TORTI-298384 format. One line per 2 residues: their letters; for each residue x, y, z of N, C-alpha, C, CB. Coordinates in Angstrom, 2 decimals. Atoms other than C-alpha are relative to their C-alpha. Glycine has a CB too. Layout:
REM TORTI-298384
a) X Y Z X Y Z X Y Z X Y Z  ...
//
This chain:
REM TORTI-298384
me) 0.70 -0.90 -0.29 0.01 0.18 -0.10 0.88 0.89 0.06 -0.75 -0.14 0.95  -0.53 -1.13 0.10 0.89 3.42 -1.01 0.34 0.91 1.29 -0.78 0.56 -0.80
kn) -0.30 -0.67 -1.47 2.90 5.35 2.34 -1.29 1.55 0.03 2.18 0.65 0.07  1.04 -1.38 0.20 0.77 9.00 0.99 -1.12 -0.35 -0.61 0.54 1.21 -0.89
qa) 1.28 -0.09 0.70 -2.71 8.83 0.14 -0.88 1.13 0.38 -0.74 -1.20 0.19  0.81 -1.24 -0.31 -5.29 11.26 -0.05 -1.38 -0.24 -0.28 0.45 1.21 -0.78
iv) 1.47 -0.12 0.08 -9.15 11.87 0.49 -0.76 1.26 -0.04 -0.49 -0.63 1.00  0.86 -1.36 -0.22 -11.50 14.82 0.53 -1.06 -0.60 0.83 -0.65 0.83 -1.46
lg) 1.32 -0.61 -0.90 -14.10 15.45 3.09 -0.35 1.49 0.07 0.21 -0.34 1.50  0.55 -1.18 0.03 -16.44 17.68 3.58 -0.83 -0.15 0.97 -0.53 0.43 -1.15
gg) 0.40 0.03 -0.78 -17.77 18.65 6.25 -0.89 1.53 0.96 0.97 -0.67 0.29  0.33 -1.27 -0.63 -19.59 21.97 6.68 1.24 1.06 -0.84 0.15 -0.15 1.93
cf) -1.08 -1.30 0.40 -17.12 25.57 5.89 1.25 -1.10 -0.03 0.21 1.60 1.43  -1.51 0.62 -0.15 -13.88 24.39 4.57 1.43 0.49 0.98 0.48 0.12 -1.39
wc) -1.03 -0.47 -1.02 -12.27 26.79 6.54 0.33 -0.46 1.37 -0.24 1.14 0.21  0.26 0.63 -0.68 -13.08 24.99 9.32 0.59 -1.41 0.39 -0.88 0.11 -0.27
te) -0.58 0.76 0.22 -12.23 21.91 8.32 1.17 -0.49 -0.56 -0.49 -0.21 -0.18  -1.03 -0.09 0.21 -9.23 22.65 6.89 1.51 0.31 1.36 -0.34 0.89 -0.95
av) -1.33 -0.36 -1.28 -7.33 24.28 10.34 -0.57 -1.27 1.07 -0.11 2.15 1.01  -0.08 1.22 -0.68 -8.79 21.01 12.03 1.25 -1.27 -0.53 -1.49 -0.53 -0.17
fk) -0.62 0.68 0.36 -7.25 18.67 10.05 1.49 -0.07 -0.11 -0.48 -0.08 -0.70  -1.08 -0.19 0.14 -3.98 20.73 9.71 0.71 0.02 0.90 0.13 0.72 -0.50
ml) -0.57 -0.06 -1.27 -3.31 20.14 13.32 0.38 -1.33 -0.05 -0.87 0.45 1.21  -0.05 1.79 -0.27 -3.14 16.11 13.08 1.84 -0.17 -0.71 -1.75 -1.23 -1.37
kg) -1.63 0.72 0.50 0.54 14.33 12.94 -0.45 -0.93 -1.08 0.98 -1.07 1.37  0.51 0.96 1.17 0.42 12.52 9.38 -0.48 0.74 -0.78 -0.99 -1.05 0.25
vv) 0.54 -0.66 1.23 -1.18 14.93 7.62 0.45 0.94 -1.15 -0.79 0.55 0.39  -1.06 -0.96 1.06 0.95 16.30 5.07 -0.20 1.17 -0.75 0.40 -0.68 -1.05
sv) 0.43 -0.77 0.32 -1.01 18.22 3.39 -1.87 0.61 -0.15 0.71 -0.19 -0.79  1.71 -0.01 -0.06 -4.83 20.17 3.36 -0.21 1.25 -1.15 -0.80 0.50 1.90
es) 0.70 -0.64 1.02 -6.27 21.78 0.35 -1.11 0.51 0.09 -0.15 -0.62 -0.83  1.77 -0.50 0.25 -9.94 23.70 0.65 -0.06 -0.26 -1.67 -0.44 2.14 0.48
gy) 0.37 0.07 1.35 -11.57 22.98 -2.49 -1.51 0.13 -0.33 0.50 -1.23 -0.49  1.11 0.11 0.20 -14.72 22.26 -4.31 -0.57 -1.18 -0.42 -0.21 0.77 -0.62
ag) 0.10 1.32 0.85 -16.16 18.34 -5.20 -1.37 -0.09 0.51 1.12 -1.40 0.28  0.94 0.58 0.10 -18.86 16.43 -5.71 -1.10 0.74 -1.09 -0.34 -0.19 1.31
ep) 0.60 -0.75 1.14 -22.08 17.42 -7.46 -1.73 -0.15 0.60 0.43 -0.85 -1.79  -0.24 -1.41 0.35 -23.77 19.64 -6.72 1.12 -0.02 0.79 -1.13 1.15 0.30
ra) -1.53 -0.70 0.02 -20.50 21.11 -5.95 -0.19 0.12 1.82 0.22 1.97 -1.18  -0.28 0.01 -1.79 -19.33 20.70 -1.46 1.07 0.84 0.16 0.45 -1.56 0.78
ev) -1.10 -0.51 -0.74 -17.13 22.96 0.36 0.68 -1.10 0.32 -0.31 0.81 1.14  -0.21 1.27 -0.44 -14.66 20.07 1.02 1.90 0.07 -0.11 -0.98 -1.25 -1.09
ik) -1.16 -0.32 0.19 -10.72 19.75 1.80 0.47 -1.21 -0.47 0.62 0.56 1.04  -0.72 0.93 0.23 -8.60 17.44 0.16 1.20 -0.58 0.94 0.35 0.35 -1.05
ie) -0.74 0.47 -1.16 -6.11 15.54 2.88 0.70 -1.11 -0.42 -0.83 -0.31 1.18  -1.15 1.17 0.36 -2.80 13.78 2.01 0.65 0.00 1.05 1.01 0.18 -1.22
yd) -0.15 0.67 -1.13 -2.00 11.89 4.56 1.10 -0.95 0.18 -1.08 -0.58 0.20  -0.94 1.07 -0.30 1.03 9.57 5.84 -1.02 -1.29 0.30 1.07 0.43 1.36
sa) 1.00 0.57 -0.61 -1.04 6.33 6.22 0.84 -0.70 0.96 -0.96 -0.81 -0.86  -0.99 1.19 -1.47 2.03 4.47 8.24 -0.18 1.03 1.37 2.48 -0.30 -0.38
ki) 0.19 -0.50 -1.35 1.41 7.57 10.77 -1.53 0.25 0.69 0.71 1.27 -0.03  1.13 -0.37 -0.13 -2.13 8.23 10.39 -0.93 -0.74 -0.69 -0.06 1.14 -0.23
pl) 0.76 0.72 0.99 -4.40 5.66 9.22 -1.73 0.49 -0.16 0.16 -1.61 0.48  1.17 -0.41 0.14 -7.66 6.34 7.70 -1.19 0.22 0.85 -0.25 -0.57 -0.68
qt) 0.74 -0.49 -1.12 -9.89 5.60 10.61 -0.05 0.72 0.20 0.03 -0.17 0.83  -0.82 -0.99 -0.94 -7.98 7.92 12.56 -0.87 1.22 -0.56 1.93 0.11 -0.24
ll) 0.52 -0.86 0.89 -8.87 10.41 10.04 -1.78 0.08 0.01 0.61 -0.48 -1.37  1.82 -0.37 0.31 -12.69 9.34 9.90 -0.53 0.39 1.61 -1.16 -1.80 -0.74
tv) 0.61 0.12 -1.58 -12.93 9.32 13.96 0.47 1.72 0.25 1.00 -1.53 1.34  0.67 -1.84 -0.57 -11.84 13.44 14.13 -0.84 0.45 -0.93 1.22 1.44 0.10
ff) 0.86 -0.77 0.84 -14.09 14.05 11.06 -1.44 0.14 0.77 -0.13 -0.73 -1.46  0.95 0.19 -0.81 -16.94 12.60 12.77 -0.31 0.86 1.22 0.17 -1.10 0.31
as) -0.32 -0.34 -1.29 -16.12 13.98 16.20 -0.11 1.37 -0.40 1.34 -0.53 0.67  -0.22 -1.38 -0.16 -15.40 17.43 14.61 -0.90 0.79 -0.99 1.48 0.31 -0.21
hd) 0.92 -0.65 0.38 -19.11 18.16 12.96 -1.16 -1.14 0.03 0.36 0.71 -1.28  1.22 0.31 0.19 -22.50 17.17 12.70 -0.32 -0.99 -1.05 -0.61 1.06 -0.17
pt) 0.10 0.67 0.99 -22.63 14.23 10.64 -1.85 -0.41 -0.74 0.90 -1.19 0.55  1.30 0.72 -0.22 -26.26 13.57 11.32 -1.06 1.37 -0.88 -0.37 -0.35 2.09
tk) 0.91 -1.00 0.37 -28.05 16.91 9.70 0.42 0.24 -1.51 0.07 1.33 0.97  -0.28 -0.49 1.13 -28.40 17.19 5.99 -0.07 1.43 -0.66 -0.56 -0.64 -0.54
dr) -0.59 -1.25 0.22 -27.18 20.00 4.10 0.33 1.10 1.37 -0.99 0.62 -0.98  -0.21 -1.13 -1.21 -26.33 22.10 7.19 1.00 -0.57 1.04 -1.53 0.36 0.85
qg) -0.59 -0.03 -1.25 -23.73 22.61 9.77 -0.14 1.42 0.81 1.43 -0.36 -0.22  0.39 -1.15 -0.87 -24.78 25.24 12.59 -0.66 0.92 -1.21 1.42 0.76 0.92
nd) 0.97 -1.15 0.68 -26.00 28.18 10.56 -0.03 0.01 -1.64 0.57 1.55 0.48  -0.30 0.51 1.28 -24.24 26.80 7.25 -1.21 -0.38 -0.61 0.92 -1.09 0.03
vg) 0.92 1.34 0.62 -27.25 25.70 5.16 0.00 -0.05 -1.15 -1.42 -0.13 0.24  0.14 0.63 1.45 -27.39 24.08 1.75 0.99 -1.02 0.08 0.28 1.01 -1.31
pe) -0.80 1.34 -0.07 -26.06 21.50 -0.11 1.59 0.01 0.06 -0.37 -0.81 -1.24  -2.14 0.13 -0.25 -22.16 22.72 0.01 0.18 0.23 1.15 1.25 1.21 -0.77
yr) -0.56 0.66 -1.17 -22.28 22.00 3.14 -0.41 -0.84 0.69 0.24 0.59 0.73  0.26 1.44 -0.20 -23.33 18.53 3.20 1.23 -0.71 0.83 -0.20 -0.70 -1.47
si) -1.23 0.88 0.04 -20.85 15.92 4.91 -0.45 -1.09 -1.14 0.38 -0.74 1.61  -0.21 0.58 0.90 -19.30 14.27 2.64 1.29 -0.74 -0.47 -0.35 0.68 -0.61
il) -1.62 0.60 -0.29 -16.44 11.59 1.77 -0.24 -0.51 -1.68 0.38 -1.61 1.64  0.01 0.57 1.83 -15.33 11.24 -1.79 1.59 -0.52 -0.13 -0.36 1.66 -1.50
ys) -0.88 1.03 0.06 -12.84 8.59 -1.89 0.69 -0.06 -1.22 -0.59 -1.15 0.26  -0.68 0.11 1.49 -10.14 7.69 -4.49 0.46 -1.59 -0.51 1.50 0.99 0.03
te) -0.13 1.55 0.34 -9.70 3.76 -4.01 -1.40 -0.50 0.33 1.23 -0.87 0.93  0.43 1.03 -0.32 -11.71 0.79 -3.61 -0.06 -0.25 1.45 0.62 -0.79 -0.63
eq) -0.11 0.56 -1.49 -10.24 0.00 -0.25 -0.25 1.25 0.91 1.59 -0.71 0.36  0.69 -0.68 -0.82 -11.08 3.59 1.13 -1.81 0.13 0.18 0.58 1.10 -0.29
kq) 1.31 -0.06 -0.23 -14.49 3.32 0.15 -0.61 -1.08 1.27 -0.59 -0.27 -1.40  0.36 0.81 -1.58 -14.79 0.12 2.39 0.40 0.21 1.06 0.27 -1.17 0.19
ic) -0.10 -0.56 -1.67 -13.00 1.55 5.42 -0.85 0.62 0.31 1.02 0.83 0.46  1.64 -1.28 -0.37 -15.86 4.66 5.17 -1.40 -0.86 0.03 -0.38 1.46 -1.68
ek) 1.55 0.73 0.12 -18.42 2.41 4.52 -0.47 -0.76 1.08 -0.11 -1.01 -1.12  0.71 0.70 -1.15 -17.90 0.11 7.22 -0.18 0.75 1.20 0.68 -1.18 0.38
fi) 0.34 -0.39 -0.99 -17.19 2.72 9.73 -1.05 1.13 0.20 0.97 0.18 0.45  1.64 -0.43 0.11 -20.60 4.53 8.86 -0.64 -0.68 0.89 -0.77 -0.29 -1.36
qe) 0.88 0.69 -0.48 -22.20 1.40 9.22 0.12 -0.38 1.53 -0.06 -1.00 -0.80  -0.11 0.18 -1.47 -20.32 0.67 12.76 -0.48 1.44 0.82 1.64 -0.42 0.34
ln) 0.23 -1.48 -0.69 -21.37 4.55 13.97 -1.80 -0.30 0.14 0.61 1.71 -1.27  1.58 -0.09 0.12 -24.84 4.00 12.89 -0.38 -1.44 0.84 -0.63 0.04 -1.87
gs) -0.01 1.18 -1.34 -24.76 0.63 15.02 0.04 -0.19 1.19 0.65 -0.60 0.09  -0.64 -0.03 -0.94 -22.99 1.77 17.83 -1.49 0.84 0.94 1.60 0.73 -0.32
se) 0.38 -0.40 -0.91 -25.93 3.81 19.30 -2.13 -0.17 -0.46 0.95 1.55 0.24  1.28 -0.08 0.59 -30.03 3.21 18.68 -0.79 1.49 0.25 -0.82 -1.20 0.61
lg) 0.88 -1.53 -0.09 -30.88 6.87 20.11 0.52 0.74 -0.96 0.12 0.93 1.42  -0.61 -1.42 0.80 -28.45 8.71 17.95 -0.93 -0.08 -1.37 2.03 -0.07 -0.45
ap) 0.87 0.02 1.10 -29.92 9.79 14.59 0.88 -0.47 -1.14 -0.68 1.39 -0.25  -0.96 1.00 0.90 -28.59 8.14 11.66 1.25 0.88 -0.88 -1.10 -0.89 -1.27
it) -1.30 -1.22 0.95 -25.24 9.56 9.48 -0.22 0.07 -1.24 1.69 -0.41 -0.08  0.47 -0.12 1.41 -26.48 11.27 6.45 0.77 0.11 -0.93 -0.71 0.90 -0.22
te) -0.95 0.04 1.29 -22.93 11.27 5.05 0.33 -0.51 -1.09 0.71 -0.10 0.12  0.03 0.18 0.84 -22.52 10.95 1.58 1.33 -0.46 0.13 -0.51 0.79 -0.69
vk) -0.96 0.26 -0.09 -19.86 8.46 0.76 0.25 -0.37 -1.88 0.09 -1.02 1.24  0.06 -0.08 1.34 -18.82 8.88 -3.42 1.25 0.27 -0.52 -0.91 0.90 -0.40
sl) -1.20 0.02 0.58 -16.34 8.25 -5.95 0.56 1.46 -0.01 -0.13 -0.61 -1.35  -0.72 -1.77 0.35 -13.80 11.77 -6.31 -0.07 -0.32 -1.67 2.25 0.47 0.77
ei) 0.39 -0.11 1.55 -15.09 12.65 -10.03 1.45 0.73 0.09 -1.67 0.95 -0.67  -0.59 -1.29 0.14 -13.00 16.24 -9.78 0.26 0.73 1.01 -0.63 0.71 -0.68
fy) -0.18 -0.76 -1.09 -11.42 18.03 -7.21 0.49 1.91 -0.41 1.23 -0.96 0.86  0.34 -1.69 0.35 -11.78 22.25 -8.10 1.10 0.59 1.55 -2.44 0.55 0.17
pa) -0.85 -1.09 -0.85 -8.98 24.26 -5.67 -0.60 1.20 0.38 1.16 0.47 -0.71  0.05 -1.09 -0.25 -10.41 26.89 -3.95 0.87 1.38 -0.32 -0.09 -0.24 0.90
ed) -0.71 -1.20 0.54 -9.81 30.49 -4.67 1.02 0.14 0.92 -0.83 1.31 -0.15  -0.93 -0.27 -1.18 -6.80 31.77 -2.83 -0.48 0.70 0.92 1.12 0.60 -0.27
yh) 0.34 -0.34 -1.01 -8.15 33.53 -0.48 -0.69 -0.58 1.29 -0.42 0.65 -0.38  0.40 1.20 -0.67 -9.88 30.70 0.75 1.05 -0.60 0.98 -0.34 -1.00 -1.03
kn) -1.02 1.01 -0.62 -6.83 28.92 1.59 0.50 0.96 1.19 1.35 -0.58 -1.15  -0.66 -0.56 -1.21 -4.87 29.20 4.98 -1.39 0.94 0.49 1.61 0.98 -0.39
yy) 0.88 -0.52 -0.59 -8.06 30.77 5.99 0.20 0.52 1.51 -0.88 -0.81 -0.17  -0.31 -0.40 -1.01 -7.99 30.52 9.20 1.47 0.47 0.52 -0.46 -0.79 0.56
en) -1.27 -0.40 -0.06 -4.31 30.99 9.64 0.21 1.76 -0.24 0.72 -0.92 -1.08  0.18 -1.19 0.37 -4.62 34.15 7.83 -0.95 1.31 0.38 -0.14 -0.28 -0.93
nk) 0.96 -0.64 -0.57 -7.65 35.35 9.69 -0.43 -0.10 1.43 -0.88 -0.26 -0.66  0.25 0.23 -0.71 -7.36 34.73 12.89 -1.12 1.02 1.29 1.06 -0.40 0.01
gq) 0.32 -1.28 -1.00 -8.59 38.11 14.72 -1.76 -0.41 -1.09 1.33 2.19 -0.25  1.40 -0.89 0.27 -11.92 37.92 12.43 -1.12 -0.81 0.97 -0.57 -0.02 -1.93
ay) 1.04 0.65 -0.54 -15.40 36.98 13.74 0.06 -1.72 0.28 -1.07 0.38 -0.91  0.03 1.46 0.28 -15.84 33.81 12.45 0.97 -1.25 0.03 -0.32 0.01 -1.02
cq) -0.70 0.92 -0.37 -12.74 32.23 13.19 0.16 0.42 1.48 1.21 -0.19 -0.85  0.40 0.12 -1.40 -13.48 33.55 17.03 -0.96 -0.59 0.78 -0.12 0.85 0.31
vv) 1.73 1.01 -0.37 -16.98 32.21 17.32 -0.36 -1.37 -0.63 -1.46 0.88 -0.61  0.58 1.35 0.51 -17.04 29.26 15.00 1.15 -0.91 -0.09 -0.75 0.10 -1.45
in) -0.99 0.93 0.58 -13.76 27.82 14.02 1.19 -0.12 1.68 0.87 0.89 -1.82  -0.48 0.19 -1.56 -11.91 28.47 17.84 -0.55 -0.91 0.66 -0.19 1.07 0.84
pk) 1.11 0.91 -0.72 -14.66 26.61 19.79 0.74 -1.61 -0.74 -2.10 0.52 -0.64  0.06 1.48 1.13 -14.04 23.55 16.95 1.02 -0.63 0.37 0.15 0.16 -1.75
lr) -1.16 0.01 -0.56 -10.49 23.70 17.56 0.57 -0.56 1.47 0.19 1.10 -0.10  -0.59 -0.09 -1.17 -10.07 23.74 21.19 -1.05 -1.35 0.52 -0.04 1.67 0.79
kv) 0.80 1.34 0.00 -12.58 20.61 20.99 0.63 -0.99 -0.28 -1.01 -0.09 -0.81  -0.45 0.58 0.18 -10.70 18.96 19.10 1.85 -0.18 0.41 -0.58 0.07 -0.89
qe) -1.29 0.15 -0.35 -7.43 19.55 20.38 -0.19 -0.78 1.75 0.83 1.69 -0.14  0.12 1.06 -1.20 -9.01 18.11 24.07 -0.03 -1.30 -0.55 -1.31 0.16 0.90
kf) 0.41 1.67 0.35 -10.30 14.95 22.60 1.05 -0.48 -0.74 -1.43 -0.31 -0.93  -1.06 0.26 0.45 -7.59 14.56 20.41 1.27 0.32 0.16 -0.15 0.12 -0.75
aq) -1.34 -0.69 -0.26 -4.41 15.71 22.03 1.03 -0.74 -0.35 0.23 0.35 1.33  -1.05 1.14 0.51 -2.32 12.46 21.13 0.15 0.34 -1.14 -0.35 -1.48 0.02
ll) -0.19 0.06 1.41 -2.87 12.98 17.56 0.64 1.58 -0.66 -1.56 -0.44 -0.64  -0.35 -1.99 0.51 -1.65 17.26 17.36 1.38 -0.36 -0.29 -0.10 1.68 1.53
ke) -1.67 -0.55 0.87 1.69 18.08 15.51 0.72 0.33 1.19 0.01 1.67 -1.25  -0.65 -0.71 -1.12 4.05 19.42 17.89 0.44 1.52 -0.54 1.35 -0.91 0.52
k) 0.39 -0.85 0.17 4.07 22.94 18.23 1.30 0.60 -0.11 -0.94 0.32 0.75
//
């Protein structure tokens, strides 16, 4: 199996998801963009599967957004903010489908996962002003009110997965 792999994830605004996944050990690069039909805000993650397996990325992905709301994350509403995974290999597809099946089976009380799992057709990179948005705009209200609490939650819950500062 290749050491570096890529997967595309959409969990609402890509400013948030980009900031979350850039913190993780084993993540080589994160690029904001658009994919899926209709297009969703997504991130393309290149990761070293020897350092961070896909299952770990999925654990962080599902813990850092609400995968039970269709076409919505917080105040962001519409199909561009839907929960979606776009895989590039059959192995990734199987891992993602099994992961969601296990999540759905883990609680009879929880709402079902609405995350779409589809083959990646094409990835369109985001406009330059979207790239590294959080890093470049930490003082903006959206970063303070929406992204910072999400990052704190991930930092607390997954401290062992974070890159050294």
